[in-house]
N, C-alpha and C positions, 0 to 999 in steps of 0.2 A: 364197888363200882361194877356195873355190868360189863361183861366181856364184849369186846368189839371185834368183828372179823378182821383177820390179819391183812387181808387184801384190800380193805377199804382205807387206803392211805389218806385220801382227802378228808374222810371223816375224822381220822385220828389227828390230822393237822388242825382241823377246825376246833376240835375239843381242846387240844393243847393251847391254841391261841386264846380260847376263852378263859383258861385257867391262869394264864400268865398276866401279871399286872402290866399296864402300859409303862414305858413304850414296848410294844410287842416286837420281838426279834424277827428277822427275815425267815422265809420258808426254809432256806438252806440250814440255818441254825436250829430251827424247830425239828427238821428232819434228822439232823445229826443227833439231837437229844433223844428222839424216839428210838433211833437205832441203838444208841448206847444203853438205853433203858429197856431194851428187848421188847419194845412196843408198849411198855407200861406208861400210860399218859400221865398218871399222878407222879410217878418217880421222875419223869422228864420235867414236869412242871416244877417240882420241888427243887431239882437241880438248877434249873434256870433262875428260879426266884431266889435261891440261896446265894448265888454268885452275883445277882443283880447285873445280869448281862445287858449291856446297852444295845438297844435295837438299831437296826440299819435297814433303811428302806431301799437301799441299793440292791438291785438284782444282778447277779453275776451273768455275764454274757460270755460264752466260751467261743473258741475257734478264732475266726478272723477278726471279730469285733474286739477281742482282748488285745490283739496286736495293733489294731487301728487306734484304740484308746490309749495305748501305751505312749507316754510322753516322749518326744524326740529329744535328741541331745541338745538342740538349740533351746527347746522349751525348758529342759531341766536346769539350764544355767540361770534361769530367772528366779529370783528369790521368792516371788509370789507363788510360782509353780511348786516349789519344794514344800512350802507350808501347806498348800492345798492337798498335795499328794499324801503327806503324813496324816492329815486329818481324816482322809478317807481310808487309808490302809490300816491304821492302828486299831480301829474297832474290830476289824475282821480277825486280827491276831489275838486280841483279848477274848473274843468269842470262842475261837478254837481252843485256847488254853483252858477256858472254863469247862468246855464240853469234855476235854480229856480227863478232868478231875472227877467226873461223875463215877460213882462206884459201879464196878462191873463193866466199865467201858475200856476199850483199847484203841489206840491210834491205828493199829493195823487193821482192825475190823472196820473202822471208819473209812480207811482208804479202799477197802474192798467194796464197800457200798457206795463209793463216790460216783460211779457210773450211773447207778440207779437214781441217785440224788440229782445229778445233772439232768437226767432225762425227765424227771418229774418237774424240775424247774423250767425247762424249755417248754414242756407241755402246758404248764399253767400260764406261761406268758407267750403271747403270739409274737412272731418275727417282726411285725410292724411296730409293736410297742417297744421291743428291744432295740430296734434300729433308731426309733425316735429318741429313746433315752440316751443312746450312744452319741447321736448327733448333738443333742443338747449339752451333754457333758463335754464334748470336744469344743464346741463353740464357747462354753463358759470358761474352759481352761485357756483358750486363746485370748479371750477378752481380758482376762486377768493378767496375762503375760505381756501383752502389747501396751506400751505406754502411750498415752494420748498426747500428741504434739500440740503445742499452742497454735492458735490461728495466725496465719501469715498476713501481713498487711496487704490490702488490695492495691493492685498495680493497674494503672489505666491501660486499656487495650492498645491505645495508640503508641505506648512506649514499648510494647512487646512486638507488635506487628509492624513490618516495614511498609511504608506507603507505596502503592503500585507506581511504576514509572509513568510519568505523565506523557501522553501522546502529543506529538507536535500538532499545533493547530492546522486544521485542513483549510487550505485556501479555496474558497468556492470558485468553481469554473463559471465564467461568464458566458451566457448564451449569445450566439451571433445576432447582430442587429442588421436588419434589412433596411437600407437607406433609399429614399427617393431623391430626386434632384435637389430639393431644398434642404435636405438633411446632410448631404454629402459634405458640403463646405463647413458645416457646423462641427462635424465629428472627425474629419480627416483633412489633410492639407491638399485636397483635390477639389475640382469643380466638375459638375456634370452638365452638359448642354445637350438638348434634344433637338432633332431635326436641323442639324447644322448646315447640310448641303441641300441644294434644290433636289426634290424627289427624283427627277429624271436623271440628274448627274449622279446621285447616290446609287441608283439602280444600274446605270451603265457602268460605273466604276466597279460595282460588285461583280457583274458578269465578266468584265475583263480580267479581274484578279482571280476569280474562281476558275476561269478557263486556263489561266497561266499557272495556277497552283498544281496542275497535274504533273508539272515538271519540277516542282520544288522538292526539297529533300529534308528529312528530319536532321536535327543536330545530333552528333555522335561524340562521345567522350569516354574516357576510362574512369571506371568507378569500381572499387573493391576487386581489382585484378580482372576485370572484364569490361568489354565495350558495351555501353548502353546507348540508347537513342531516345530522344524525346518523342512522346506520343502525339506529335503534330508536325506539320511541315512548315518550312520557313524559307524566306528569300530576302535579299538585301538590295536596296535601290539607293542611288545617289542622284542628287540634283545636278542639273547641267552646270550651274555655277556654285561657288562655295558659300554664298549667302552674304559675303562681305564686299565682293567686287564682281566684275564681269569675267574673272579669270576662269576659263574652261579647261585648263590643263591640270587642275588640282586633283582630278580623279586618277590620272596616270601617275602623278607624283606620290600619291598616297597608297601605301601598301598596308591594308588593314589586317588585323589579326583578331580572330574570335575563337574562344575556347582553346587557346594554345596553338592554333594553326592559322596559316595564311589563308585568307578567303579568296575566292575567285573575283575577278574584276566586277564591281557592282554594275547592275543594270541602271539605265537612265530612267528618270521619271517618265512614264507615259503621259500624254497630254491630259488625260482625265485626272491623273494623280497630281499633276502640276496645278491644274485648276482648283482641285480640292485643297491643296497645300496653301494656296494663297488665302482661301477663306479661313482655314484653320489658324494661320498666322495672325490674322486680325482678331480673332476671338481670344487667342492666348495673350496677345499684347494688351488687349483691353483688360484682361484679368490681372495682369502684372501691375497695372497702374494702381490698383486698389489693395495690393498685398504688401506686407512688410518684407523687404529684401534682406537677404543674409550677406554677411561681409564677403564670403568667398564666392558669391555668384559672379557670373560674367558681367563686367562693368563697362565693356565697350558698347558701341552702337553699330547696328547693322545699317544697311542702306535704308533710306527713307526714315531714319531716326528710330527704327524699331529696336527694342531691346532683345528680342528673340526672333530668329529667322531660321527655319528648318532647312537643312541641307542634305540629310539622309533620312531613310525610312526603312525600318525593319518590318517585314510583312509576315504574318502568320496565318495559316489555314487550319481550322478545326472542323473536321468532318465527322458528324455524328456526336453522340454523347460520350463515347469512349475516348475521344481526343481531348487532351487537356495539357496542363503544365503545372508542376508543383510550385510551392512557395519559393520565391527568389527575389532578389533585388537586382536591377539592371546594372551591368558593368559600367563603371564611370571612367574607364581608361581614356576615352576620347571626349567624354562629356564634361569632365572636371567635377569639382565639388558642387553640391546643391544644384543638380541639373533640373531642367523642365522638359517633360516628355508629354506629347499630345497623342492620345490613343483613339483612333477612329474605328468604330465598329460598323460592319456591314453584314447583312444576312440575318440568320436566325439569332434569337435572343439567348444569351448565355450569362452566367454569373461571374462578375469580376469581384474577387474576394481580397480584402485587405486585412492584414493582421499586424498589430503594433508590436514593436520590440520593446520589452520592459526596460526602462532605464535602470542603471546600476543602483541608484538610491532607492528604488522600489522593488528590486529583485527579491523574491521570496515573500513579498507582502501581498501580492495580488496576481491574478492570472491575466494573460494578454487578452485584449478585446479584439474580436473579429467582426468585420463588417462585410455584408453581402450587398453588392450593387448590381442590379440587373441592367445589362447594357443591350439595348434593342438595336434594330437597324437604324442607321443614320444618327447615331449618338456619339458624342465626343466627351471623353473623360480626360481631363488634364491633370497629370501628376506634377504638382508644383514642387518648388524647392523644399527639401527635407523629407520628401516621400521616400526616396531611396535610402536615406539614412535612418529613418525612424519606423519604417514599415516594410513588410514583405507582401508581395501580391502573387496571385495564382489564378488560373482558370480551372476550377474543379471539374472532374468528370461527373456526368449526370446520367441517371437511368433513362430519363425521357426528356425530349426536347420538342419544342413546337416547330413544325415545318415552316419555312419562310415562303411566303406567297408574294413574289415581286409585283409591284403595281404596274410595271411596264414589261413588255416582252423583250427578250434579248435582242441586241442589235445584230447578232450573227448566230448561226447555228452552234449549239453546244451539245456535244455527244456524251455527256455524263450528267448524273443527278447532282444538282447543287442546292436543292431545297433544304438540306440539313447542314449546310456549310455556314461557318462564321468566318469572315475575313477581317483581320485586324491589321491596321496600318499604324505604326507608331512613328510619328514624325519627331526627329531629334535634331539638335543643334550640336554638331561637332566643333568644339572650340578651336580656334587657330593656335592657341597657346598649348594645346594638348594634341598636336598632330603626331602621327605615328613616328616620325623621325626623332621626336623629343622623348619618347617613352624609354625609360631605363630597361636594360636587359639583365637577366639573372645570370648565374654561373652556367646555366644550360644554353646560353646564347639565344634565349627566346625572350621576346618582349614581355614585360611584367604586366600585371593588371592592377588597377587602382581600387582599393577597398577602403571602407570606413569601419570604425570600431562599433558603430551602431548602438552604443550603450550610454550615450550622453543625452541629458535632457535639454541642455542649452547648446547653442551653436558653438560656443567656444570650448565646450567639452568634447566635441567630436574631433577625432584625429584620423588622418588619412595616411595610408602606407602602400608602398609598392611591394608586391610579393610574386614569387614564382608561380607560374600557372602551366608549366610544361607537362606536369604529371597527368593532365586530363587527356593528353594525346600521345605522349611518349611512353606507351605501355605502362602507364601509371607511375612512371619514375620521374621525379623532379628533384630539385634542390631545396634547401631551406632558406632561400634568400628572402629577406624582409628588409625594407628600407622605409623610414618615415619620409613622407613627402615634404620637401623644403621648397615652398613657393618662391621665396626670394632667390635661393641658391640655384633653382632650376629655371629661373626666368619666367615664371608663370604670371599671368595677368593680362590686362588690368582687371581689378576686382571692384565690387560695389563699395566695400568698406576697407578699412585698414587691415593689414595682415600682421598678426602677432608672431 
């Protein structure tokens, strides 16, 4: 055989591989055989062929890859892992034993050349191939060691996830309705009458009241530890007679209280107000003839057979759009249950707003309905029985208002601007069975006020009670006095219907 240069290791390995019958051992085994045979290819081939060394396609990877491929303690505990490890390690041990038996070889010499053998092995195999083989071997070992779990039965998603909390249904808010004269009686317990007074009388009464309003004062009361006042001015008038007979001494005998304080002696109706009151009485009594009466309404008869005759009037002055009054119901202390109040408007047009009180059987099911009623000059809106029990009313503030242009000149000189004023005169009937001397007093020794629960749909469901009202004037301090009104025990009446 021709001699081959010693330094051509690749050529020697190629020749040795061609002389060995398949399966061909790995390069490491071939290199060890050449070293033990002192570079003689034929001797190395005979030694390998004689011992029938099984080949191994696995290439050894030194350094960190050997440690990474080393099975962990958890993997070595698996039976499959142990079998796999023996199958791979045993051929290497047999190959090394066969190489050591070659004549003229020594294990010590093989150990000395181990460094050169590893270097040749790494040179012949690129790092990318070595890493790829290492990753494949690691994944194969893990796939054999991990048992495959059986498929779990499918569970509906609704059984795993909790349903989101349901939101309470939103009650839609009702838009305010603007009512004309024909719609007022249909939607509310009120009636609206236009041009009730002669034009000249309405204008003259407006000028008289607007001029007197410069001396009126706003209402004041305690609210949340401070004194507040209403954004409008008010005054109180009383008729010359009480509406039942010709007794003119009833004003001096009556000591009225309002908002927890004694009022000043009321002013007497001026002639223009007396003339207007007589016209208003006729309109109201005509309306009462066509309406269903409530059992606790006043059942007596006034003079001339009229069911309702005004004897007092609370007057209000609203100057400009900033003046107004919030939602409220009128006090029934001297009016009694189911009162009738006639409200006359003079001057500039404003909005009279009504908002219903939700009955207890409909509470939480719907929103309260609001009604806007424009009240122009010389209009009368009558709040019939149940208005104070089932509705609240207000005069809202307005950004802009129309100036009032009186059709007649003033009967006397007026030294202030009145074109932006609205004068409101509310004619009322103070019942004789609810005179001030019959009003119960609370523990503060102050006359109580009469209230309604305002939550009943039917008349028999509405209850009335007396309560302390001293806190609105006595530095916000009052007592917790409450007493249910006892019509029979208190000697009230007569009424339209039977009293339960």
